[in-house]
C-alpha positions as CSV (number, residue, x, y, z in Angstrom):
1,M,22.2,-2.6,-12.6
2,S,24.1,-0.1,-10.5
3,A,24.7,-0.5,-6.8
4,A,21.7,0.0,-4.6
5,L,21.0,3.4,-3.2
6,W,20.7,3.0,0.6
7,A,19.7,5.1,3.6
8,Q,20.3,4.1,7.2
9,R,20.7,5.5,10.7
10,G,18.7,8.6,10.3
11,H,20.2,9.5,6.9
12,L,17.9,11.0,4.2
13,L,18.4,9.9,0.7
14,Q,16.9,12.2,-1.9
15,F,16.2,10.0,-4.9
16,D,15.6,12.3,-7.9
17,T,17.1,10.5,-10.9
18,L,17.4,6.9,-12.3
19,S,20.9,5.9,-13.3
20,T,19.4,2.9,-15.1
21,S,15.9,1.9,-16.2
22,A,15.6,-0.2,-13.0
23,Q,17.2,1.0,-9.8
24,C,17.4,-0.8,-6.5
25,V,16.8,1.4,-3.4
26,G,16.6,0.6,0.3
27,A,16.4,1.9,3.8
28,S,17.1,0.5,7.2
29,R,17.3,1.5,10.9
30,L,15.6,4.9,10.8
31,G,16.7,5.6,7.3
32,V,14.5,7.8,5.0
33,V,14.2,7.7,1.2
34,Q,12.4,10.5,-0.6
35,V,11.5,9.6,-4.2
36,T,11.1,12.6,-6.4
37,A,12.3,10.9,-9.6
38,P,9.6,10.4,-12.3
39,A,9.5,6.6,-11.6
40,F,7.1,3.9,-10.7
41,S,8.3,2.4,-7.4
42,I,7.5,-0.7,-5.4
43,W,8.5,-1.3,-1.7
44,I,8.6,-4.4,0.5
45,Q,9.0,-4.3,4.2
46,V,11.4,-7.3,4.9
47,R,12.0,-6.7,8.6
48,G,10.6,-4.6,11.4
49,D,8.2,-1.8,10.6
50,G,8.0,1.7,9.1
51,W,5.9,4.3,7.3
52,I,5.3,5.5,3.8
53,E,3.9,9.0,3.1
54,S,2.8,9.9,-0.4
55,R,0.3,12.1,-2.1
56,E,-2.2,9.4,-1.4
57,G,-1.8,9.5,2.3
58,R,0.2,7.9,5.2
59,F,0.5,4.2,5.5
60,R,2.0,1.9,8.2
61,M,4.3,-0.8,6.9
62,R,4.9,-4.1,8.8
63,R,7.0,-7.1,7.7
64,G,5.5,-8.7,4.7
65,D,3.6,-5.5,3.5
66,W,4.2,-4.2,0.0
67,M,3.2,-0.9,-1.6
68,A,3.6,0.3,-5.2
69,F,3.2,3.9,-6.4
70,E,2.8,5.6,-9.8
71,K,5.4,8.2,-10.7
72,E,3.2,11.1,-9.5
73,S,3.0,9.9,-5.9
74,A,6.4,10.9,-4.7
75,P,6.6,8.5,-1.7
76,L,8.7,9.1,1.4
77,I,9.8,5.9,3.0
78,Q,10.7,5.8,6.7
79,T,12.0,2.7,8.5
80,G,11.7,2.0,12.2
81,P,14.7,1.3,14.5
82,K,14.9,-2.3,13.4
83,G,13.2,-1.9,10.1
84,I,14.5,-2.8,6.6
85,C,12.6,-1.8,3.5
86,I,13.7,-2.6,0.0
87,G,12.5,-1.0,-3.2
88,L,12.7,-1.0,-7.0
89,A,12.2,2.2,-9.1
90,L,11.3,1.7,-12.8
91,D,11.1,4.0,-15.7
92,A,8.5,3.8,-18.5
93,R,10.7,1.6,-20.6
94,A,11.2,-1.0,-17.9
95,L,7.4,-1.2,-17.3
96,D,6.8,-1.6,-21.1
97,E,9.3,-4.4,-21.3
98,L,7.7,-6.2,-18.3
99,Q,4.2,-5.9,-19.9
100,A,5.6,-7.5,-23.1
101,L,7.2,-10.3,-21.1
102,D,4.4,-11.0,-18.6
103,D,1.2,-9.8,-20.4
104,G,0.4,-8.1,-17.1
105,G,2.7,-5.5,-15.6
106,L,3.0,-3.7,-12.2
107,Y,0.4,-1.5,-10.7
108,A,-0.1,0.9,-7.8
109,G,-1.6,-0.7,-4.8
110,R,-0.8,-2.5,-1.5
111,G,-1.0,-5.9,0.0
112,R,0.8,-8.6,2.0
113,I,3.0,-11.6,1.1
114,P,3.9,-14.6,3.2
115,P,7.4,-14.9,4.8
116,R,8.8,-17.3,2.3
117,D,8.0,-15.0,-0.5
118,V,9.6,-12.1,1.4
119,R,12.8,-14.1,1.6
120,A,12.6,-15.0,-2.1
121,L,12.1,-11.4,-3.2
122,L,15.0,-10.3,-1.0
123,R,17.3,-12.8,-2.7
124,L,16.2,-11.7,-6.1
125,W,16.6,-8.1,-5.2
126,R,20.2,-8.7,-4.1
127,E,20.9,-10.6,-7.3
128,A,19.5,-7.6,-9.3
129,Q,21.6,-5.2,-7.2
130,R,24.7,-7.2,-8.1
131,G,23.8,-7.5,-11.7
132,S,25.8,-6.4,-14.7
133,G,23.4,-3.8,-15.9
134,D,22.3,-5.7,-19.1
135,G,18.7,-6.0,-17.9
136,L,18.8,-9.8,-17.5
137,S,19.7,-9.6,-13.8
138,V,16.5,-7.6,-12.9
139,R,14.1,-9.7,-15.0
140,P,13.6,-12.5,-12.4
141,L,12.7,-9.9,-9.8
142,L,10.3,-8.1,-12.1
143,L,8.6,-11.3,-13.0
144,Q,8.3,-12.3,-9.3
145,L,6.8,-8.9,-8.5
146,A,4.3,-9.3,-11.4
147,I,3.3,-12.8,-10.0
148,M,2.7,-11.1,-6.7
149,Q,0.3,-8.7,-8.4
150,R,-1.5,-11.2,-10.6
151,D,-4.8,-10.3,-9.0
152,L,-4.3,-6.7,-9.9
153,A,-3.4,-7.6,-13.4
154,A,-6.6,-9.6,-13.8
155,R,-8.6,-6.6,-12.6
156,A,-6.7,-4.2,-14.9
157,R,-8.0,-6.2,-17.9
158,R,-11.5,-5.2,-16.9
159,C,-10.7,-1.5,-17.3
160,P,-12.3,0.5,-20.1
161,G,-10.0,1.1,-23.0
162,R,-9.3,-0.4,-26.3
163,S,-5.5,-0.9,-25.9
164,R,-3.5,-2.5,-23.1
165,N,-1.7,0.7,-22.5
166,R,-4.9,2.6,-22.1
167,K,-6.3,0.0,-19.7
168,R,-3.1,0.3,-17.7
169,Q,-3.4,4.0,-17.5
170,V,-7.0,4.0,-16.4
171,F,-6.3,1.2,-13.8
172,G,-3.3,3.1,-12.5
173,R,-5.4,6.1,-11.8
174,M,-8.1,4.1,-10.2
175,Q,-5.6,2.4,-7.9
176,R,-4.3,5.8,-6.9
177,A,-7.8,6.8,-5.9
178,R,-8.2,3.6,-3.9
179,L,-5.0,4.2,-2.1
180,Y,-6.1,7.8,-1.4
181,L,-9.2,6.4,0.3
182,E,-7.1,4.1,2.4
183,G,-4.7,6.8,3.2
184,H,-7.5,9.2,4.3
185,S,-9.7,6.8,6.4
186,D,-9.8,9.5,9.1
187,R,-12.3,11.7,7.2
188,V,-14.9,11.8,4.5
189,V,-13.4,12.0,1.1
190,R,-15.3,13.9,-1.6
191,I,-15.8,12.5,-5.1
192,S,-14.5,15.7,-6.5
193,E,-11.2,15.1,-4.8
194,L,-10.9,11.6,-6.3
195,A,-11.9,12.9,-9.7
196,D,-9.3,15.6,-9.6
197,L,-6.7,13.1,-8.5
198,T,-7.5,10.8,-11.5
199,S,-8.1,13.6,-14.0
200,F,-11.5,12.1,-14.8
201,S,-15.0,13.6,-14.5
202,S,-16.9,12.8,-11.3
203,W,-19.4,10.8,-13.4
204,Y,-16.9,8.8,-15.3
205,F,-14.8,8.2,-12.2
206,S,-17.7,6.9,-10.1
207,K,-18.9,4.6,-12.9
208,A,-15.5,3.1,-13.7
209,F,-14.6,2.7,-10.0
210,H,-17.8,0.8,-9.2
211,A,-17.3,-1.4,-12.3
212,L,-13.8,-2.3,-11.2
213,Y,-14.2,-2.8,-7.4
214,D,-17.9,-3.8,-7.2
215,E,-18.6,-1.0,-4.7
216,S,-18.9,2.7,-4.9
217,P,-16.1,5.0,-3.7
218,Q,-18.5,6.3,-1.0
219,A,-19.2,2.7,0.2
220,L,-15.5,1.8,0.3
221,S,-14.7,5.0,2.2
222,V,-17.3,4.2,4.9
223,R,-16.0,0.6,5.1
224,L,-12.4,1.7,5.5
225,R,-13.3,4.3,8.1
226,L,-15.3,1.7,10.1
227,E,-12.4,-0.8,9.9
228,R,-10.1,1.9,11.2
229,A,-12.5,2.5,14.0
230,G,-12.3,-1.1,15.0
231,H,-8.6,-1.0,14.9
232,L,-8.5,2.1,17.2
233,L,-10.9,0.5,19.6
234,R,-8.7,-2.6,19.8
235,T,-5.4,-0.9,20.1
236,T,-5.9,2.5,21.8
237,P,-7.6,3.8,25.0
238,M,-9.5,6.4,23.0
239,M,-13.1,7.0,24.1
240,V,-15.9,5.9,21.6
241,G,-16.6,9.6,20.8
242,E,-13.0,10.2,20.1
243,V,-12.9,7.2,17.8
244,A,-15.9,8.5,16.0
245,A,-14.3,11.9,15.4
246,A,-11.0,10.3,14.4
247,T,-12.8,8.4,11.6
248,G,-14.7,11.3,10.2
249,F,-18.2,10.9,11.7
250,D,-20.0,14.1,12.7
251,N,-21.7,12.7,15.8
252,C,-21.8,9.6,18.0
253,C,-25.3,8.6,16.9
254,S,-24.4,8.2,13.2
255,F,-21.2,6.5,14.2
256,A,-23.0,4.0,16.5
257,R,-25.5,3.1,13.7
258,A,-22.8,2.6,11.1
259,F,-20.5,0.7,13.4
260,K,-23.2,-1.8,14.5
261,A,-24.3,-2.3,10.9
262,H,-20.8,-3.1,9.8
263,H,-19.4,-5.0,12.8
264,G,-22.6,-6.6,14.1
265,T,-22.2,-5.2,17.6
266,S,-21.9,-1.9,19.4
267,A,-18.5,-0.1,19.7
268,S,-18.4,-0.7,23.5
269,R,-19.1,-4.4,23.2
270,F,-16.6,-4.7,20.3
271,R,-13.9,-3.2,22.6
272,A,-14.8,-5.5,25.5
273,A,-14.7,-8.6,23.2
274,A,-11.4,-7.5,21.8
275,G,-10.0,-7.1,25.4
276,R,-11.1,-10.6,26.3
277,Q,-9.5,-12.0,23.2
278,A,-6.3,-10.2,23.9
279,G,-6.3,-11.6,27.4
280,I,-6.8,-15.2,26.1
281,D,-4.0,-14.7,23.5
282,G,-1.7,-13.4,26.2
283,A,-2.5,-16.3,28.6
284,T,-1.8,-18.7,25.8
285,E,1.5,-17.2,25.0
286,E,2.5,-17.4,28.7
287,L,1.4,-21.1,28.8
288,Y,3.6,-22.0,25.8
289,A,6.5,-19.9,27.2
290,S,6.4,-21.8,30.5
291,A,5.9,-25.2,28.9
């Protein structure tokens, strides 16, 4: 393992080649990493916050968040003023070796991990960074990452395909489509967009997506947009009509019906309840601070 590639203090690191089959990469304090190398990459926010932009969309990263991308995604990682994000880029050989070791592998997607696992992954990442390059130093990190993704590995085994490699390919494309929906929760996403992204027909894509995730891509899109609407109502002063437009609804009436069906209350009452809860949480923090 060669030394980690690192970007910090506003520096842009253009990462276009892998010097080894597994390369440690990181960014901190407004550092930016642009991955153009044909590599699978996985990123973990270990401190502060940041953003990741990719061909699937734009995603906020907070401590404990992880994201993984297929080689076509070309992610751009941006860290906040106090942010630290570590990553690992892998070529096809490293992924194949991991599949042979773990009977699972790594897949595109996103999720959260508890603080103790963040610390453990950081320690393993540092050990891999200092490794001798024989592949043994990175293996514990790869296996820990695979454990982190065990739920995705179980879902991947449900994918159509006769071989494990074919299942992985199909699942990787489906995960890209799911990330695309999450990254574009501000608008309606057409099935044809997702079919083009995955290189499947619209019919095959819709059928395989529903079989994997137990809901249609249209239903997931609506759910993600309504969850985004709830977040905007809790965290911004935007008017209800502005929130409707920011989540891809054509008019306030359709937004109001969909919001109430999903959240069980109207948007205005949802905001009022969120404000009361924020006040209770703030008062509790002050009480503990003064105790």
